[in-house]
Structure formats: C-alpha cells, structure tokens
N, C-alpha and C positions, 0 to 999 in steps of 0.2 A: 354458617353452612353446613354441607352435608354429610361433607369429609374432613379428615384431618388435612392441614396445609401439608405438603410436601416434608418442607423442613424438620417438621413438626414427627414426623411419621420415623422414630426412634427402632431401636431394638425390640420393646414392647410390642410396640406394635406388627411387628413383622412375627414375633411368636405368636402374638393372640390370632391374629390373620391364617399362620400355618394350623396351630391347634385347634382354629376351626372349620378350616375347612377340611382338616383330618376326619374330625368329629362328624361334619356333614356327609361325608362318604361313606362313613361307618352306617348314617343314619338311612343312606340311599341303597349301601346293599343288602342291606336288613330289609327294608321293604321291598326291594327284589325277589329277594329270597321267598317273598311273603305271596307276591302280586303272582308269580309262576303255578303255584299249588293256593287257590286262594282256598280249597277244599280244606287240607292242613291247618291253615290259617284258624280257621274257623272253627275246627276241633280244638284246637290248642285254647281258642276264647275261651270255649266250655269247659276244658279239663281246669284252667285257671278260676273258672267262674267270674271271668268277666261281662258276663251276659244278665247278670241279675239283674236289671233296669230296664235294658233295652235287650231287643233280640238278637241273634248272633248276625243276622246279615244286614242290620242296621249297624254294629259296632264295629264291623271287619272293613267295611270302607273308611268310617270314619277316622279307623285310629290308621291305617295306612295314609289317607288324604294327610295326618299331621306328621306324622312320621317324613313322608315324601317330601310334602312344603317345608317342614324345617332342613329337613337335609338340605334339601336344594338353598334354600336359605344360604345355610352357613358356608355352602359349598361356594355361592356367591359374594362370600364376606360381608352377606347382610347382618351385624352384628351390634341390634339395638337388644335394646331389653326386653322390648316386644319379644324377640326371636329368642336370646340365651336365657331368658326365665324358663317360657314355655321349653325351652330344651332340657333346661335341668328339670323341670318337672318331671319329663319324658325318660329320662335316664334313673331317676331315681324311682321312676316305675320299673323300668325293666330289673335294676337292683332289688327293688323290693322283689318281685315273681321269683327271681334266681337266688336271692337270698330266703326267700318261702322255703323254697323246694330243698334248697342245701340245709336248712336246718331240718327239715322232715325225714330227710337222706339220712340225717346224723343220729337223728331219734328215733332211725328203723322204719320210717312211716311210709317210707318213699323209693320205688324203685332204685336199684343202685346202676343199673343200664339206662334209664330214663334219660332222656337229654332236652334241655330246652330247646324250643324251637324260635327261637328269635328269629334267628336266621337259617329258617326255614329246615326241611330234610336236608340239606345237600350236607349241614355241619353236624356230625357227631360230637355230642360231649355231653359228658357226666351232668349231675348235678354241682358239683364239686367244681370241677373246671368253666362249668359255665357261670359260678357266683363269682371266682375270682378272675376269671379271664373277663368280665365285662365291668369287674370293680377297678383290675387297673389299664383299663384298655378307656375305661368312659369318667371316671372320676379327675384322672389327670387333664386330660383334653380338652375336658370341661371347666374347668379350674382356668385354665391358659387361655380359654377362647375367651375370658373376661379381660385380658389386659389389654390394653392401648385401643379397646373398642372407640370406634368415633362417638362423638360425642351430640351429635347434632339429632336433634330429634325427628328428623322428616325422611324418612324412608327413600332408598332408590326408586323410582318410580319404574326403572328399565327392567333390573335386576326383579323387584318385585311382580312384573307383570313376566316375565320367564318362570319365576316359582309357579305363579298360578298358571302357566299354562301345562307345566310339568305335571301338578298336582291334577288336574284336567284328564292330563294324557294318560297317568298312572290309573286314575278309575277306571278310564276308558278299557286301558289294556290289561287289568285284573278282569272286569267283566268278561270280555272273551277270551283269557289264557285258557280257561279249562276245554275249549274248541281248538285251538292252536297245537299243531306239531310240536310241542316243548316239553314232550316227555323223557326224554335223553338228557335236556338241559335242567330239566326240573328235579329229576331224580338220580339214585345212585346207581340205579341197573340202567347201565349205558352200555354202547361196544367199546369194548377192551378194558372193561371191567374184572376182575378175576372174583371168582364166587367167595375164595378163602379170607378177600376184603371185605367184603358186603358183611358189615357185621356193626351188633349194640353191646355196649357194657363194656366192661374192664375186668381185665385178671380172670378168676373164678368166676365172674358171672360173665362174661363173654360169650357170645355166641355168632356164630356165621352159617350165609346159605349153604357153605360146603357140609356143613353140619349134617345137613337134613337133605343131602343130597350128594355121599361120600362119591359114588360111582360116575358122578359127571365129572370128575378129576380126567378118565379119559373117553375118547369117542365123542359120539355124536350126541345130543340131547335138546329134549324141549321143554324148557322152565313156564308154566303157567300157572299165574297168580290169582286169586279168584275166590271170590264170594259165594260160596254154595248154596246161600238161598236168594239170590240174586235171579229174579225170572229170566232174564235173559241167558242167563247161564244156563240155566236147566233146561230152557230149549236148545241150547245148542251142544246137549250130551250127545245126539246122536252124530251130528258132525264133527264132534271129536274123536268118539270112538271109529269114525271112517278114517280120519287121520292116523290114529295110532295104529290100525293094523296097512293102512298104504304103505307104510314105510318099514321095513322090520331093520332098517340101520340108524332109526332116531327113536329115542326111548322119548315119549310123553309124561310129564310126571307135574301133578298139581298140588301146589302148596297154599296152605289155606290156613286162617286164624279160626276156623270153626274149633267146637271143640269135639270132641269121641263122640258125643252122642249125634249130633247133628251128620257129621261124614258117615256113621253106620247108616242112619236114615237116608242118606244119599246114594248110597251104596244100595241100597234094599230097594228102593224107590226108581230107580233110573238105570242102574245097572253100569255104571261105567266100565270102558274095557282097556282104564288107563289109572295109574297108580294115585293117591291121594294122600297125603303125607301133610301133618299137623307143623306150624310153624308159629313162634311170639308174634303177637300183632305187633309189635314193638320193631321187631326184626322185617318183617313187610312191609308195613307204613313207609319206609322212606324208597322204596322201590315202584311206588305207583301212583299217579295222580287220580286214576278211575278204573276201579277193575270190569272186566280182565282184561293183565297185561302177559305177554308174551316175550319170552327171548330162547334164540339160539345159542344154543353153548356147546363151542367144540374146548374139549381137553381143559373143562375148569375156566375157559373167559367168555365172554360174551359176546360174539360176534355180531348178532345183528337182534335188533326190537322190534315189537307191534305192539300198537296202542291198540290192541283187545284181541280176538282172536288172532292166531296167524291164518294166511292165506293155504287154502290146501294144494294149490299148485306147488308152492316150495317145497311140498315132501310127499308127493306122488311119484314116484317114479315112472319116469319118459321110458317108453318102449325104442328099443334101437333104430333108428332110422334105415327104412329096407335095403338089402343090398339089390344094385343094380344088376347083377352077377343072376339075382334069384327069377327075374324076369323072364 
C-alpha cells in the first residue's frame, strides 16, 4: 500500500510527519525569500563560488526548483527516501556554506557584519548566527523526519502533481518578480521602518542608516539609494537637481556604495545640487532590489517608498488656491 494502515500510525509516524512538514515549511520560506529578489540570490551564488561549472542564470532556477520542490513535498508529507535523501543533501549543502563562512569569520577572513543569504535580505544574521541557527534548526528536524516514514515505494500521485505545479509556478514567479511591485515586501526599506533599525553587524561592528544620515532624525527628508555609474541615474541628475530645489522643506540625500574617487568624479562631471554620501554596500544591499530606490523619511521613520526616482509632483510646493475675493 502507498501509506501505513491507520492502526499502525503511532507516535513515530506523527513525530516524523510534523518534523517533515516543519522542515518543508522552512525550505519553502527560504525559497520564497530568494524568489522575490532573484538578483540578490544570484549575487550570493557568485559570492559562494557555486557558479564554477554553470552560469549563475542557470544555477539559480535549478536551485530554487529543488528547494521549492522538496519543501512542498515534505509539507505534503511525501516522506519517501527519494525525497528525504535529497532533502538531507540540501540541508548538508546549507550547513557546508554557513560552516565555511563561520570558519572564515573565526579565522578573521570574513567580514563579521556579513550575513548568510539563505533566507534572503530580509533576515539579518552574522556568520555565527547563521551556522548555529541552521544547525539547530535543520539537523534535528531532518533526523526526526525519517521516523515512521511510509515504507511503500509508490509516490502519492496527487501530491506529486501538486509539487510539480508549485515548482512551475515558483519558477514563473521568480522570472517575473523583478517587474512586480514587491520592494516593500522584499527589502527592509519599507513604510514604518526606523532608520536606526536598518543595520548590519553586531556590537562594535554594527552600522545603521541613521549613522549616515543623523539629521534625518527630525524633519522631512528624501533618501535615495543609487549607483553613481548607472547611466540612467546619471541622466536623471538634472531632474533631481530640480527636485532638490523645488521644496526647501525636504532635504535630498543620496547614499551610494561608490568609493571616494567615483563620488568626486560624479560631482565634477555632473554638478549635483544634492548631497552624496558613501555607505557600506552590505548596509545598502538589503534595502533595494534595483537601483535607484527612494524613500520619504519623517522624523527618522520611513513613511513612503518609491521604486525608482521619486515623482517630482510629490515634492513640488503647490501654489495656494486663488481667493475668490481677489477677483
């Protein structure tokens, strides 16, 4: 038979089912975090050297398909060896990557503020937290998922069809997600976020956005994250100059990971009328999917975000309505 008989489903079966479903949920959450920001996932693949044999644009969808497929199968309690063994290999891969980063950090070869990208940019973790967190989260549930597994070798057809459908939807969603308005969901820069909470690193290595923009703690300001060498942004300087001059009550500040030479050359060539400040790339990267990205800040808190440059009409003071008595 495909499943254990009801009378034989004891405690081991129940524990294994719950553990497998929990592990499946973790894998699906991790896959979702990558699907909403595929560019960041591709950067992670390059950083970890996982594109040695295939280009990143091929590795990324294959990895997402495997992660989403195994996660959905486990969530549906398809606990055959054909699912559990690949799941164990996937978990071992995660632990290898986080363990390698943790070892490099201990030896002083890894930035202590760097975070594992297994759960995307939304989760801030140091190499230590990533390794021990994944170890304690994945290993026990993986081992428990083997308990009471059904012994039949025939896979439940209906649940496998659902799994295949989920994988296809996941790949399609990943392909289209960069063009969908998901920045507030996929990044930490979202309405309600405080600048002093947008940080990376721990203790003396901790850096936050409010360190770069201390005056944003009070008043109304416009924050823009940009790549100064991006052609589209360079073309937009005149528009931003006009915006910066339009409303004296709103201060425009551009944060960039560019070095001092690039910033100096940008100022010399384009004469921006707004401030440009350097910020660590690791601090800015979780705040955008594509640059430029903008946010309206009031008293140190994000009140609105813009996917791209802010519309000028939002920051152009409107002339007061004419008084009928003046006619």
